[in-house]
SEDREN-439704 format. One record per residue (C-alpha): residue number from 0; x, y, z. Coordinates in pm, 1 decimal, padded with zeros to 6 digits. Layout:
REM residues N
> NUM,X,Y,Z
...
END
This chain:
REM residues 390
> 0,00003.2,00007.2,-00005.2
> 1,00095.0,00361.7,-00064.5
> 2,00177.3,00574.6,00256.4
> 3,00024.6,00917.6,00253.2
> 4,00297.9,01128.1,00126.8
> 5,00336.0,00910.1,-00202.7
> 6,-00036.7,00924.8,-00249.7
> 7,-00031.5,01335.4,-00214.2
> 8,00260.6,01398.4,-00443.3
> 9,00079.8,01142.0,-00740.6
> 10,-00204.5,01349.1,-00670.0
> 11,-00008.7,01705.7,-00740.6
> 12,00109.3,01501.6,-01041.7
> 13,-00173.8,01419.2,-01192.0
> 14,-00351.5,01740.9,-01128.5
> 15,-00068.4,01936.4,-01321.1
> 16,-00070.9,01672.7,-01578.7
> 17,-00423.0,01740.9,-01649.4
> 18,-00392.3,02081.9,-01685.5
> 19,-00124.1,02042.5,-01935.6
> 20,-00393.4,01787.0,-02147.7
> 21,-00672.8,02064.5,-02081.4
> 22,-00424.2,02341.8,-02249.7
> 23,-00276.0,02129.4,-02540.0
> 24,-00649.2,02048.6,-02679.6
> 25,-00610.6,02353.8,-02895.8
> 26,-00280.1,02224.2,-03017.4
> 27,-00150.0,02014.8,-03313.5
> 28,-00230.0,01660.1,-03277.1
> 29,00155.5,01552.7,-03228.2
> 30,00179.2,01782.2,-02920.7
> 31,-00160.6,01618.9,-02764.8
> 32,00044.2,01308.6,-02668.7
> 33,00230.4,01475.6,-02383.8
> 34,-00031.9,01411.3,-02141.3
> 35,-00059.5,01048.1,-02160.6
> 36,00295.6,01028.0,-02198.3
> 37,00304.0,01203.8,-01843.2
> 38,00021.7,00926.2,-01712.7
> 39,00209.3,00648.1,-01764.1
> 40,00509.4,00787.0,-01585.8
> 41,00299.9,00825.8,-01238.9
> 42,00249.8,00465.1,-01187.3
> 43,00604.2,00391.2,-01232.8
> 44,00715.9,00641.6,-00987.0
> 45,00447.6,00454.4,-00768.8
> 46,00627.8,00144.6,-00798.2
> 47,00954.1,00280.2,-00707.8
> 48,00857.7,00447.7,-00405.6
> 49,00638.0,00170.5,-00229.8
> 50,00889.3,-00025.9,-00123.6
> 51,01110.6,00241.3,00026.6
> 52,00813.4,00340.9,00240.7
> 53,00809.8,00015.1,00410.5
> 54,01183.7,-00023.8,00495.3
> 55,01156.2,00204.6,00816.8
> 56,00910.0,-00049.2,00937.3
> 57,01126.7,-00367.3,00890.9
> 58,01393.8,-00148.7,01075.7
> 59,01179.3,-00085.5,01354.3
> 60,01083.9,-00451.6,01412.0
> 61,01395.5,-00573.6,01387.4
> 62,01500.0,-00315.6,01687.9
> 63,01215.5,-00402.0,01897.5
> 64,01354.2,-00766.8,01913.6
> 65,01748.5,-00687.8,02060.9
> 66,01881.4,-00758.9,02343.2
> 67,01863.5,-00446.7,02583.2
> 68,02130.6,-00282.2,02716.0
> 69,02205.9,-00277.2,03108.9
> 70,02207.0,00038.1,03261.0
> 71,02502.5,-00016.6,03478.5
> 72,02344.0,00081.9,03779.8
> 73,02316.8,-00173.8,04074.1
> 74,02017.6,-00387.5,04065.6
> 75,01935.1,-00514.2,04481.2
> 76,01748.6,-00847.5,04462.8
> 77,01601.5,-00931.2,04780.8
> 78,01490.2,-01291.5,04827.0
> 79,01499.9,-01610.7,05083.0
> 80,01795.8,-01854.6,05116.2
> 81,01607.3,-02144.6,04988.5
> 82,01475.0,-02298.2,04725.1
> 83,01262.8,-01938.0,04621.2
> 84,01563.7,-01764.6,04615.7
> 85,01801.6,-02023.4,04456.2
> 86,01751.4,-01968.9,04089.5
> 87,01854.1,-01608.5,04139.8
> 88,02192.2,-01670.6,04319.1
> 89,02243.7,-01995.9,04089.1
> 90,02258.3,-01716.1,03782.0
> 91,02488.3,-01517.7,04024.2
> 92,02752.2,-01789.1,04124.2
> 93,02742.0,-01926.5,03752.4
> 94,02804.4,-01534.7,03626.7
> 95,02492.5,-01522.0,03433.6
> 96,02467.5,-01123.7,03549.7
> 97,02797.9,-01076.0,03421.0
> 98,02768.0,-01196.7,03087.2
> 99,02457.7,-00975.7,03028.0
> 100,02623.1,-00665.1,03187.6
> 101,02414.9,-00624.6,03500.6
> 102,02537.1,-00550.5,03860.1
> 103,02369.9,-00730.3,04095.4
> 104,02368.0,-00785.0,04486.8
> 105,02150.5,-01061.0,04656.5
> 106,02043.3,-00973.7,04998.0
> 107,01901.8,-01269.8,05205.6
> 108,01616.2,-01257.5,05420.7
> 109,01631.1,-01577.7,05577.6
> 110,01312.3,-01784.0,05571.7
> 111,01095.9,-01472.8,05583.3
> 112,00891.1,-01313.6,05318.1
> 113,00757.7,-01054.7,05548.3
> 114,01098.7,-00904.7,05553.0
> 115,01160.8,-00883.7,05215.1
> 116,00811.3,-00692.7,05175.8
> 117,00928.7,-00467.1,05427.3
> 118,01269.3,-00412.9,05228.4
> 119,01059.5,-00348.3,04939.2
> 120,00859.8,-00060.9,05118.8
> 121,01134.2,00072.4,05246.0
> 122,01314.0,00098.0,04892.4
> 123,01602.4,-00114.4,04981.0
> 124,01562.5,-00371.8,04713.4
> 125,01488.3,-00362.4,04382.9
> 126,01333.3,-00669.8,04287.6
> 127,01203.9,-00940.6,04517.2
> 128,01180.3,-01306.2,04454.4
> 129,01016.0,-01456.4,04749.4
> 130,00720.0,-01653.9,04828.0
> 131,00342.8,-01632.0,04935.8
> 132,00415.7,-01324.0,05148.6
> 133,00436.1,-01135.5,04802.4
> 134,00042.9,-01110.1,04783.4
> 135,00020.3,-00853.9,05055.4
> 136,00309.7,-00645.4,04903.0
> 137,00136.9,-00645.4,04544.1
> 138,-00195.3,-00547.6,04737.4
> 139,-00078.8,-00222.6,04749.6
> 140,-00012.5,-00102.0,04405.7
> 141,00350.0,-00039.7,04454.6
> 142,00476.9,-00332.6,04253.3
> 143,00493.4,-00506.9,03917.3
> 144,00462.1,-00887.6,03904.6
> 145,00713.2,-00997.6,03613.6
> 146,00751.4,-01346.3,03690.2
> 147,00644.5,-01672.8,03833.9
> 148,00925.7,-01880.1,04042.4
> 149,00958.6,-02180.3,04222.1
> 150,00669.9,-02465.9,04170.3
> 151,00589.1,-02643.8,04464.2
> 152,00539.2,-02983.7,04363.8
> 153,00478.0,-03101.1,04763.2
> 154,00667.7,-03038.6,05108.9
> 155,00410.8,-02730.5,05251.2
> 156,00279.7,-02959.3,05545.6
> 157,00135.5,-02990.2,05891.9
> 158,00254.6,-03185.1,06145.8
> 159,00061.8,-03334.0,06458.8
> 160,00165.8,-03551.9,06735.1
> 161,00196.7,-03931.0,06711.3
> 162,-00008.2,-03963.7,07034.3
> 163,-00283.5,-03685.9,06978.6
> 164,-00647.4,-03768.2,06851.2
> 165,-00575.2,-03584.6,06535.9
> 166,-00344.1,-03872.0,06450.9
> 167,-00544.5,-04146.0,06574.4
> 168,-00845.3,-04057.4,06371.1
> 169,-00585.3,-04238.4,06084.6
> 170,-00605.9,-04165.4,05718.9
> 171,-00905.5,-04061.5,05494.8
> 172,-00935.1,-04136.8,05153.4
> 173,-00669.1,-03883.5,05046.6
> 174,-00431.8,-03942.5,05349.7
> 175,-00580.9,-03655.7,05552.9
> 176,-00561.1,-03713.5,05903.3
> 177,-00800.7,-03546.2,06148.8
> 178,-01192.9,-03496.5,06179.7
> 179,-01395.0,-03194.8,06273.4
> 180,-01441.4,-03351.2,06647.5
> 181,-01058.1,-03389.7,06689.2
> 182,-00988.0,-03015.6,06556.0
> 183,-01237.5,-02841.8,06720.9
> 184,-01064.6,-02498.9,06867.7
> 185,-00750.8,-02636.0,06756.3
> 186,-00428.0,-02427.2,06766.8
> 187,-00160.5,-02440.7,06474.1
> 188,00153.7,-02280.5,06466.6
> 189,00331.0,-02095.6,06191.4
> 190,00445.9,-01759.7,06041.6
> 191,00183.9,-01539.0,05926.2
> 192,00131.1,-01442.5,05560.0
> 193,00298.0,-01727.5,05411.4
> 194,00183.1,-02045.2,05281.7
> 195,00233.3,-02163.3,05620.1
> 196,-00067.4,-02002.0,05714.1
> 197,-00302.4,-02066.2,05399.9
> 198,-00181.4,-02453.4,05412.3
> 199,-00317.4,-02406.7,05785.2
> 200,-00682.5,-02241.2,05657.4
> 201,-00700.1,-02469.4,05390.3
> 202,-00668.8,-02770.5,05635.6
> 203,-00937.0,-02663.2,05859.6
> 204,-01144.2,-02576.1,05589.3
> 205,-01095.2,-02892.0,05457.7
> 206,-01316.2,-03031.7,05799.2
> 207,-01576.5,-02778.4,05794.8
> 208,-01414.1,-02470.2,06009.7
> 209,-01324.3,-02100.5,05861.8
> 210,-01019.8,-01913.8,05950.0
> 211,-01214.1,-01786.2,06275.7
> 212,-01271.4,-02080.5,06402.6
> 213,-00904.8,-02189.9,06496.9
> 214,-00620.3,-02005.3,06629.0
> 215,-00325.3,-01968.0,06458.8
> 216,-00022.7,-01852.2,06621.0
> 217,00223.9,-01638.1,06468.5
> 218,00583.7,-01782.3,06502.0
> 219,00862.7,-01795.9,06256.7
> 220,00951.3,-02168.1,06141.9
> 221,01242.9,-02210.5,06402.3
> 222,01067.4,-02039.4,06689.7
> 223,00751.0,-02263.0,06603.7
> 224,00954.9,-02566.0,06584.1
> 225,01071.2,-02539.2,06920.7
> 226,00743.4,-02421.9,07070.7
> 227,00588.7,-02703.2,06926.5
> 228,00872.1,-02947.2,07038.4
> 229,00798.2,-02803.1,07416.7
> 230,00445.5,-02905.7,07391.4
> 231,00265.6,-02570.3,07224.3
> 232,-00020.9,-02611.5,06996.2
> 233,-00207.6,-02935.1,06852.5
> 234,-00048.4,-02897.8,06503.9
> 235,00228.6,-02704.6,06320.1
> 236,00269.6,-02559.9,05960.3
> 237,00589.4,-02596.3,05782.5
> 238,00807.8,-02611.4,05481.5
> 239,01031.5,-02871.3,05365.7
> 240,01315.4,-02769.8,05566.3
> 241,01133.9,-02774.6,05890.9
> 242,00907.0,-03065.5,05797.7
> 243,01272.5,-03274.7,05789.0
> 244,01360.8,-03175.6,06146.2
> 245,01015.6,-03302.9,06241.4
> 246,01031.0,-03619.3,06092.8
> 247,01355.4,-03712.7,06235.8
> 248,01221.1,-03597.8,06591.6
> 249,00947.4,-03848.5,06582.4
> 250,00652.0,-03592.6,06445.2
> 251,00389.8,-03741.8,06199.8
> 252,00242.5,-03570.1,05901.2
> 253,-00144.6,-03458.6,05916.5
> 254,-00163.2,-03370.5,05582.3
> 255,00053.3,-03188.8,05265.1
> 256,-00134.1,-02901.7,05120.4
> 257,-00098.0,-03109.2,04784.2
> 258,-00384.4,-03334.9,04944.0
> 259,-00633.6,-03072.4,05061.1
> 260,-00596.2,-02834.1,04724.9
> 261,-00568.9,-02835.4,04348.1
> 262,-00393.0,-02509.3,04376.8
> 263,-00029.3,-02544.9,04309.1
> 264,00181.4,-02285.5,04543.3
> 265,00353.1,-02054.7,04276.8
> 266,00658.8,-01836.8,04425.3
> 267,00682.9,-01445.3,04301.6
> 268,00941.3,-01236.8,04138.6
> 269,00793.0,-00851.5,04162.9
> 270,00994.8,-00524.5,04118.9
> 271,00945.8,-00154.0,04202.1
> 272,00729.8,00005.5,03976.8
> 273,01011.4,00315.5,03958.1
> 274,01223.6,00023.4,03832.5
> 275,00993.5,-00048.2,03551.2
> 276,00969.9,00303.8,03425.6
> 277,01326.7,00394.7,03430.9
> 278,01517.8,00081.0,03430.8
> 279,01332.4,-00207.0,03203.5
> 280,01592.7,-00326.3,03031.4
> 281,01734.7,-00443.2,03383.7
> 282,01415.6,-00608.1,03457.1
> 283,01442.6,-00802.3,03123.0
> 284,01793.5,-00890.6,03164.1
> 285,01753.3,-01047.4,03521.5
> 286,01429.5,-01235.1,03408.8
> 287,01645.9,-01379.6,03133.1
> 288,01920.0,-01459.4,03325.8
> 289,01688.2,-01592.6,03623.9
> 290,01511.3,-01853.4,03367.5
> 291,01836.1,-01907.0,03254.6
> 292,01959.8,-02059.6,03578.7
> 293,01623.8,-02226.3,03614.5
> 294,01689.4,-02425.1,03306.0
> 295,02031.7,-02515.8,03383.3
> 296,01921.3,-02629.6,03732.5
> 297,01654.5,-02875.5,03592.6
> 298,01877.2,-03005.5,03327.2
> 299,02218.9,-03032.1,03550.9
> 300,02082.9,-03141.6,03899.9
> 301,02398.8,-03231.9,04088.3
> 302,02558.6,-02859.0,03981.6
> 303,02204.2,-02776.3,04151.0
> 304,02255.9,-02976.0,04440.5
> 305,02629.3,-02825.3,04456.5
> 306,02556.7,-02477.4,04449.4
> 307,02214.1,-02502.8,04648.2
> 308,02443.7,-02676.6,04951.4
> 309,02718.9,-02438.8,04930.4
> 310,02461.7,-02128.4,04921.8
> 311,02265.0,-02287.3,05212.3
> 312,02561.6,-02391.7,05466.1
> 313,02709.6,-02022.6,05403.5
> 314,02413.7,-01870.4,05510.8
> 315,02390.8,-02063.9,05805.6
> 316,02143.3,-02326.5,05770.3
> 317,02161.4,-02681.5,05897.4
> 318,02173.8,-02898.1,05562.8
> 319,02325.8,-03169.8,05430.8
> 320,02379.7,-03273.1,05113.0
> 321,02057.2,-03576.7,05117.9
> 322,01827.6,-03282.8,05246.0
> 323,01920.2,-03060.9,04927.2
> 324,01859.0,-03399.8,04716.6
> 325,01536.0,-03437.4,04914.0
> 326,01417.1,-03082.3,04837.1
> 327,01486.3,-03124.5,04458.7
> 328,01198.9,-03381.7,04447.6
> 329,00968.1,-03129.3,04612.4
> 330,01043.1,-02804.9,04385.4
> 331,01082.5,-02761.0,04043.2
> 332,01102.5,-02447.1,03821.7
> 333,00951.7,-02244.8,03503.7
> 334,01179.4,-02247.1,03255.5
> 335,01119.3,-01931.5,02947.3
> 336,00973.0,-02171.0,02727.2
> 337,00701.1,-02298.8,03005.0
> 338,00649.9,-01953.8,03218.7
> 339,00313.7,-01805.9,03135.8
> 340,00237.5,-02125.5,02885.1
> 341,00007.4,-02379.8,02870.7
> 342,-00239.7,-02382.5,03158.6
> 343,00023.8,-02163.8,03375.1
> 344,-00073.0,-01806.7,03331.2
> 345,00148.8,-01505.7,03506.0
> 346,00062.3,-01469.9,03826.2
> 347,-00202.1,-01700.9,03824.8
> 348,-00097.9,-01816.7,04205.2
> 349,-00106.9,-01460.9,04316.5
> 350,-00476.9,-01414.1,04216.6
> 351,-00563.4,-01703.7,04421.0
> 352,-00419.3,-01642.4,04709.2
> 353,-00559.9,-01294.9,04687.6
> 354,-00927.0,-01466.8,04663.7
> 355,-00833.7,-01716.1,04890.2
> 356,-00750.5,-01452.9,05137.8
> 357,-01032.0,-01204.0,05069.4
> 358,-01283.6,-01560.0,05128.4
> 359,-01100.8,-01537.8,05489.6
> 360,-01131.2,-01162.2,05537.9
> 361,-00742.6,-01108.7,05537.2
> 362,-00757.1,-00856.3,05246.6
> 363,-01004.9,-00639.2,05097.3
> 364,-01169.3,-00620.3,04724.4
> 365,-00938.1,-00342.3,04674.4
> 366,-00637.4,-00545.8,04788.0
> 367,-00731.9,-00792.3,04552.6
> 368,-00785.5,-00551.9,04236.1
> 369,-00425.1,-00462.0,04313.4
> 370,-00286.3,-00761.9,04265.0
> 371,-00454.8,-00859.2,03972.6
> 372,-00368.4,-00518.3,03808.6
> 373,00004.2,-00586.6,03893.9
> 374,00048.0,-00875.6,03703.1
> 375,00219.2,-00770.7,03383.7
> 376,00346.6,-01060.5,03147.1
> 377,00478.4,-00776.7,02880.1
> 378,00831.4,-00808.8,03056.4
> 379,00855.3,-01215.0,02977.4
> 380,00716.1,-01174.9,02630.4
> 381,00968.8,-00921.5,02557.6
> 382,01223.5,-01162.7,02655.7
> 383,01095.9,-01480.9,02500.2
> 384,01096.8,-01285.9,02193.0
> 385,01451.3,-01119.3,02163.3
> 386,01565.6,-01451.0,02334.4
> 387,01452.9,-01630.6,02062.3
> 388,01641.5,-01419.6,01820.2
> 389,01978.3,-01437.9,01955.2
END
């Protein structure tokens, strides 16, 4: 198709030609042929200029799929020293950030996602790689959800005592222990605003109780473990690290989250809105390195175990290599090919978590709308496009 400038040029030419044609009508027959010659030249000009008008569009398309350049400014990543933050650390350890020019600092907040939220609120971090507590940060409208993190296969569990009435009920058809009678006025220990609390609510709901009909005592994982072992609480909700401690101390599993819910638990990758506005290229480069690390870990389990073990022990966790190997069977990751693809649409778990918390009066409708509005797959889509063109 001709662009507007070409059409206007041809219209001017044809107008001039028609004027010459009228003036030539009083001349001899030989001179009257000039307008025909002029008219036959116009299409030739059209044919020549049409492809030239399209060339800038082709150049624009090529520019859009190029890998962005790093800004050179430091990028601070707040995360947890476990499977949640492992891809971010793995990319650092393997030098992926250096390869694309990113200057990255990893800040570890132990196992407490609420501390990551606080650091983001204080502008101490640019990007968060965190767990279910991220939904509370997203509910403020201050952040953009840019990537899906670790995918839990199993391991978010509730434990009870082997001599308790809860365990004495025996497992039901789904392998879940407990009953509406034995769980009346139950006290469950665990960190608030995490998957542990969501797991506790889902477990009690499984037996007909809502969030107001039992007591959830807010204790971080290590404090909760000590309290439970000293006799406090009827159950404790934990992640795989503390599940291993409870197993070794003789406590018994009442339920795994996967037994009482069809929803997969997916950790979050979100960033400051200002980072999107000022350094969107750094955001895309980080996502590229993050998912490159995920793919490499899935393809090279021995190196995944080695890097994870070194990091966990270096951060003061009581891990041995078998613990890390066991973790590999409980936690998986998205890759650039699988994130925001198939049945997993970006941010689906965050929306579920928001709706779950709303139904249990933990967030408001406005909070939930902020969570949904925060999810933006344009950055991961852009990364997929230019990564494929590399």
